[in-house]
KOLTILUM-71570 format. One line per field, with one value per residue (C-alpha): residue number from 1; residue in three letters; x, y, z. Coordinates in pm, whole numbers. Layout:
BEGIN
num NUM_...
residu ala_...
xx X_...
yy Y_...
zz Z_...
***
This chain:
BEGIN
num 1_2_3_4_5_6_7_8_9_10_11_12_13_14_15_16_17_18_19_20_21_22_23_24_25_26_27_28_29_30_31_32_33_34_35_36_37_38_39_40_41_42_43_44_45_46_47_48_49_50_51_52_53_54_55_56_57_58_59_60_61_62_63_64_65_66_67_68_69_70_71_72_73_74_75_76_77_78_79_80_81_82_83_84_85_86_87_88_89_90_91_92_93_94_95_96_97_98_99_100_101_102_103_104_105_106_107_108_109_110_111_112_113_114_115_116_117_118_119_120_121_122_123_124_125_126_127_128_129_130_131_132_133_134_135_136_137_138_139_140_141_142_143_144_145_146_147_148_149_150_151_152_153_154_155_156_157_158_159_160_161_162_163_164_165_166_167_168_169_170_171_172_173_174_175_176_177_178_179_180_181_182_183_184_185_186_187_188_189_190_191_192_193_194_195_196_197_198_199_200_201_202_203_204_205_206_207_208_209_210_211_212_213_214_215_216_217_218_219_220_221_222_223_224_225_226_227_228_229_230_231_232_233_234_235_236_237_238_239_240_241_242_243_244_245_246_247_248_249_250_251_252_253_254_255_256_257_258_259_260_261_262_263_264_265_266_267_268_269_270_271_272_273_274_275_276_277_278_279_280_281_282_283_284_285_286_287_288_289_290_291_292_293_294_295_296_297_298_299_300_301_302_303_304_305_306_307_308_309_310_311_312_313_314_315_316_317_318_319_320_321_322_323_324_325_326_327_328_329_330
residu met_arg_lys_leu_ser_pro_phe_ser_arg_arg_asp_met_leu_lys_ala_gly_gly_ala_ala_ala_leu_leu_ala_ala_gly_ala_gln_leu_val_pro_glu_glu_ala_leu_ala_lys_ser_asp_lys_thr_his_ala_gln_ala_pro_gly_phe_phe_arg_phe_ala_his_gly_asp_phe_glu_ile_thr_val_val_ser_asp_gly_asn_leu_val_leu_pro_ala_asn_phe_met_ala_gly_asn_val_pro_glu_ala_thr_leu_lys_ala_phe_leu_asn_ser_asn_tyr_leu_asp_thr_gln_ser_his_leu_ser_his_val_asn_leu_thr_leu_ile_asn_thr_gly_lys_glu_met_ile_leu_ile_asp_thr_gly_cys_gly_pro_asn_phe_gln_asp_thr_ala_gly_arg_leu_val_asp_asn_leu_ala_ala_ala_gly_val_ser_pro_glu_gln_ile_asp_lys_ile_ile_ile_thr_his_gly_his_pro_asp_his_val_phe_gly_ile_ile_asp_glu_phe_glu_asp_ala_pro_arg_phe_pro_asn_ala_glu_tyr_tyr_met_asn_ala_asp_glu_trp_ala_phe_trp_thr_ala_asp_asp_thr_ala_ser_lys_leu_pro_asp_gly_phe_val_ala_phe_ala_ala_gly_ala_lys_arg_asn_leu_leu_pro_val_ser_gly_arg_thr_lys_arg_ile_lys_pro_gly_asp_glu_val_ala_pro_gly_ile_lys_val_ile_glu_ser_phe_gly_his_thr_val_gly_his_val_ser_val_leu_ala_gln_ser_asn_lys_ser_gln_leu_leu_ile_thr_gly_asp_ala_ile_asn_his_ala_leu_ile_ser_phe_asp_his_pro_asp_trp_gln_pro_lys_val_asp_met_asp_gly_glu_lys_ala_val_ala_thr_arg_lys_arg_leu_leu_asp_met_ala_ala_ser_glu_arg_leu_thr_val_val_gly_tyr_his_leu_pro_phe_pro_gly_val_gly_his_val_ala_arg_asn_gly_ala_asn_tyr_arg_trp_val_pro_ala_leu_trp_gln_trp_thr_leu
xx 6962_7198_7575_7837_8129_8486_8489_8243_8116_8297_8598_8522_8435_8718_9019_9114_9472_9585_9645_9290_9178_9371_9261_8887_9007_9042_9255_9493_9740_9756_9758_10085_10263_10176_10483_10346_10377_10090_9774_9435_9312_8956_8747_8493_8145_7931_7616_7450_7085_6873_6455_6284_5947_5779_6052_6383_6644_6983_7214_7402_7765_7836_8149_8261_8342_8679_8571_8771_8759_8640_8284_8145_8105_8096_7941_8253_8604_8813_9011_8717_8661_9053_9039_8715_8848_9183_9052_8829_9135_9001_9216_9168_9244_9013_8673_8565_8224_8054_7767_7472_7197_6913_6692_6387_6234_5864_5795_5618_5845_6224_6233_6582_6638_6861_7099_7480_7706_7712_8068_8233_8200_8478_8715_8589_8245_7999_8028_7631_7610_7817_7753_7385_7422_7711_7348_7177_6991_6991_6916_6620_6455_6449_6046_6058_6328_6281_6518_6581_6751_6928_7318_7525_7581_7202_7095_7408_7368_6998_7183_7396_7640_7779_7402_7342_6997_6833_7041_6723_6497_6186_6166_5920_6109_5964_6111_5928_5749_5957_6300_6214_6127_6459_6694_6536_6454_6694_6832_6928_7301_7228_7082_7402_7668_7955_8195_7891_7732_7834_7586_7271_7407_7442_7130_6932_7106_7048_6634_6542_6571_6352_6095_5791_5870_5887_5579_5596_5525_5521_5617_5346_5261_5311_5529_5417_5223_5416_5686_5657_5872_5886_5971_6328_6409_6719_7036_6819_6516_6269_6501_6295_6396_6189_6007_5965_5705_5611_5442_5569_5926_5999_6315_6423_6648_6762_6911_7158_7010_7231_7581_7841_7897_7973_7923_7543_7545_7735_7731_7342_7370_7730_7630_7806_7889_7688_7357_7148_6987_7198_6983_6650_6892_6983_6615_6532_6834_6735_6394_6506_6742_6471_6226_6457_6563_6219_6042_6334_6334_6594_6804_7007_7257_7352_7691_7797_8036_7880_7640_7524_7281_7198_7018_7002_7072_7018_7387_7312_7160_7281_7283_7524_7538_7498_7550_7362_7535_7553_7147_7028_6928_6733
yy -15018_-14816_-14708_-14933_-14698_-14857_-14925_-14981_-14775_-15005_-14883_-14574_-14611_-14827_-14687_-14423_-14543_-14691_-15021_-15067_-14970_-15256_-15491_-15399_-15519_-15127_-15143_-14828_-14925_-15118_-15525_-15602_-15327_-15483_-15711_-16049_-16065_-15810_-15941_-15838_-16079_-16089_-16391_-16429_-16214_-16479_-16573_-16849_-16884_-17158_-17232_-17367_-17403_-17050_-16888_-16778_-16826_-16637_-16731_-16371_-16374_-16124_-16263_-16453_-16453_-16553_-16691_-16891_-17255_-17313_-17108_-17395_-17618_-17481_-17823_-18074_-18097_-17850_-18131_-18335_-18041_-18013_-18383_-18380_-18082_-18226_-18568_-18334_-18171_-17827_-17530_-17589_-17217_-17060_-17079_-16973_-16883_-16834_-16559_-16684_-16456_-16594_-16331_-16517_-16369_-16445_-16293_-16007_-15943_-15959_-16123_-16097_-16307_-16094_-15818_-15945_-15777_-15423_-15289_-15253_-15552_-15764_-15693_-16045_-15920_-15685_-15792_-15790_-15474_-15572_-15892_-15804_-15567_-15844_-16045_-15753_-15649_-15316_-15272_-15007_-15360_-15547_-15543_-15708_-15810_-16093_-16102_-16418_-16270_-15970_-16101_-15856_-16065_-16020_-15721_-15473_-15421_-15269_-14881_-14771_-14572_-14368_-14260_-14247_-14403_-14753_-14951_-15115_-14778_-14928_-15262_-15339_-15557_-15852_-15968_-16194_-15986_-16168_-16124_-15734_-15694_-15837_-15640_-15330_-15315_-15127_-15406_-15648_-15569_-15723_-16050_-16150_-16385_-16270_-16144_-16054_-15743_-15525_-15696_-15471_-15161_-15247_-15427_-15119_-14878_-15093_-15152_-14891_-14654_-14908_-14952_-14785_-15012_-15327_-15574_-15775_-16120_-16498_-16812_-16941_-16602_-16581_-16281_-16364_-16625_-16950_-16760_-16794_-16809_-17101_-17143_-17201_-17065_-17155_-16974_-16672_-16577_-16547_-16678_-16786_-17002_-16917_-17180_-17134_-17346_-17277_-17606_-17942_-17744_-17653_-17444_-17438_-17146_-17210_-16909_-17022_-17334_-17528_-17328_-17589_-17820_-18079_-18052_-17946_-18252_-18499_-18373_-18193_-18187_-17994_-17619_-17360_-17063_-16781_-16996_-16789_-17128_-17462_-17704_-17568_-17486_-17852_-17944_-17712_-17823_-18199_-18075_-17928_-18206_-18464_-18267_-18146_-18546_-18694_-18432_-18424_-18065_-17853_-17656_-17337_-17253_-16896_-17037_-17348_-17308_-17136_-17133_-17347_-17510_-17886_-18157_-18356_-18717_-18955_-19108_-19392_-19166_-18836_-18693_-18562_-18268_-18323_-18016_-18036_-17771_-18039_-18048_-17691_-17560_-17199
zz 15771_15989_15856_16016_16131_16109_16455_16713_16984_17258_17131_17182_17484_17597_17430_17160_17050_16718_16886_16976_16635_16538_16788_16660_16296_16167_15819_15910_15677_15381_15467_15278_15513_15854_16018_16020_16376_16413_16555_16555_16810_16620_16508_16212_16276_16544_16452_16328_16196_16125_16019_16346_16180_16056_16314_16172_16475_16531_16773_16784_17001_17261_17287_17578_17942_18150_18494_18761_18712_19076_18978_18812_19105_19467_19634_19577_19663_19439_19384_19221_19023_18851_18819_18604_18420_18346_18233_17965_17874_18019_18198_18557_18631_18429_18210_17888_17888_17587_17598_17299_17270_17082_16830_16710_16402_16381_16041_16263_16535_16659_16970_17141_17460_17677_17619_17675_17906_17734_17652_18011_18202_18031_17760_17605_17581_17465_17059_17026_16843_16583_16543_16485_16250_16047_16094_15921_16223_16392_16772_16632_16419_16781_16877_17218_17435_17708_18001_18169_18502_18593_18602_18451_18146_18078_18126_18142_17742_17824_17872_17563_17775_17516_17410_17776_17636_17599_17322_17182_17146_16981_17224_17505_17748_17943_18287_18539_18812_19131_18957_18856_19193_19347_19116_19150_19571_19767_19969_19666_19778_20088_19958_19696_19763_19857_19561_19337_19565_19260_19048_19228_19147_18778_18750_18864_18618_18354_18432_18610_18308_18088_18372_18166_17888_18094_18116_18443_18357_18551_18388_18158_18006_17639_17499_17156_16977_17015_17218_17629_17962_18196_18552_18591_18947_19135_18946_19089_19278_18937_18661_18365_17990_17689_17473_17148_16933_16599_16387_16559_16656_16985_17103_17444_17542_17842_18028_18261_18414_18200_18162_18109_17789_18039_18408_18337_18189_18328_18667_18703_19096_19061_19205_19029_19272_19120_19154_19409_19534_19461_19551_19379_19047_19094_19095_18806_18575_18601_18478_18204_18099_18148_17925_17658_17630_17649_17408_17190_17206_17019_17296_17319_17563_17674_17795_17599_17310_17032_16859_17195_16970_16981_17179_17510_17493_17786_17905_18194_18488_18392_17996_17765_17523_17153_16927_16618_16388_16054_16063_16017_15704_15634
***
């Protein structure tokens, strides 16, 4: 296990002053000397661990994104969306979207689902490596990484800008062949919705350096015994989710097919603006929700409130999210 520095590489990249070190929680002066008004803006290390059959699952926080609230539903009147958010005590202007990565320890391999935002996407994100360290895991220990899709908060963590090298030096990557082809093509930017064109260059910058260690797979393929990718197209052209089975326990890791703890369940037909094919994404979302509810699966939601672990229950014609924190043991 590598020795941790008193502040992260993210801070070295983005700031060098005393204020940045304080924001990261570095202790520059004795605690009793700090004024009561000083704030660190830091949370406790973000990881949550539970047993899943013979697997050990660790959900690791990469922080959160702050997005416009109207991103959550582009196919309904904004007034309808705002009324729903307001009735549920949610901000009608901005949306705080958690970034929850799943690490599966099979006993033989460490398998990470996605790589997070990296340190330069939003200031509130990029905590993956620090929180992995808090969970007792170094980047060198990751054996395999499954990429659900090519959006920034899933692939921008591949390359360590400080080292100009892959952040997970020993990992093999697995990505749906169609998704890989889309994000590495020369004309990707022309196919993206307005406002998302910059995603193309960032995806290439992170994916192409690991081309030689990336296996192009298809839905249904098994990445390791009991762990396979399943088709969940719509959010992007080749988006996949992950199904992990050990003994009789099944865990569904949804990626971005389900992305809001209320809207995705109460209104699965509402289409987030970032979905590339909204109608296909709706069909996918309903299929996954029905599967999770019918088969009583455990679910990890990438953007649900940390740690995003729970179940899906039917609620009339739609569904509801049931967090399951209180049930888990190691």
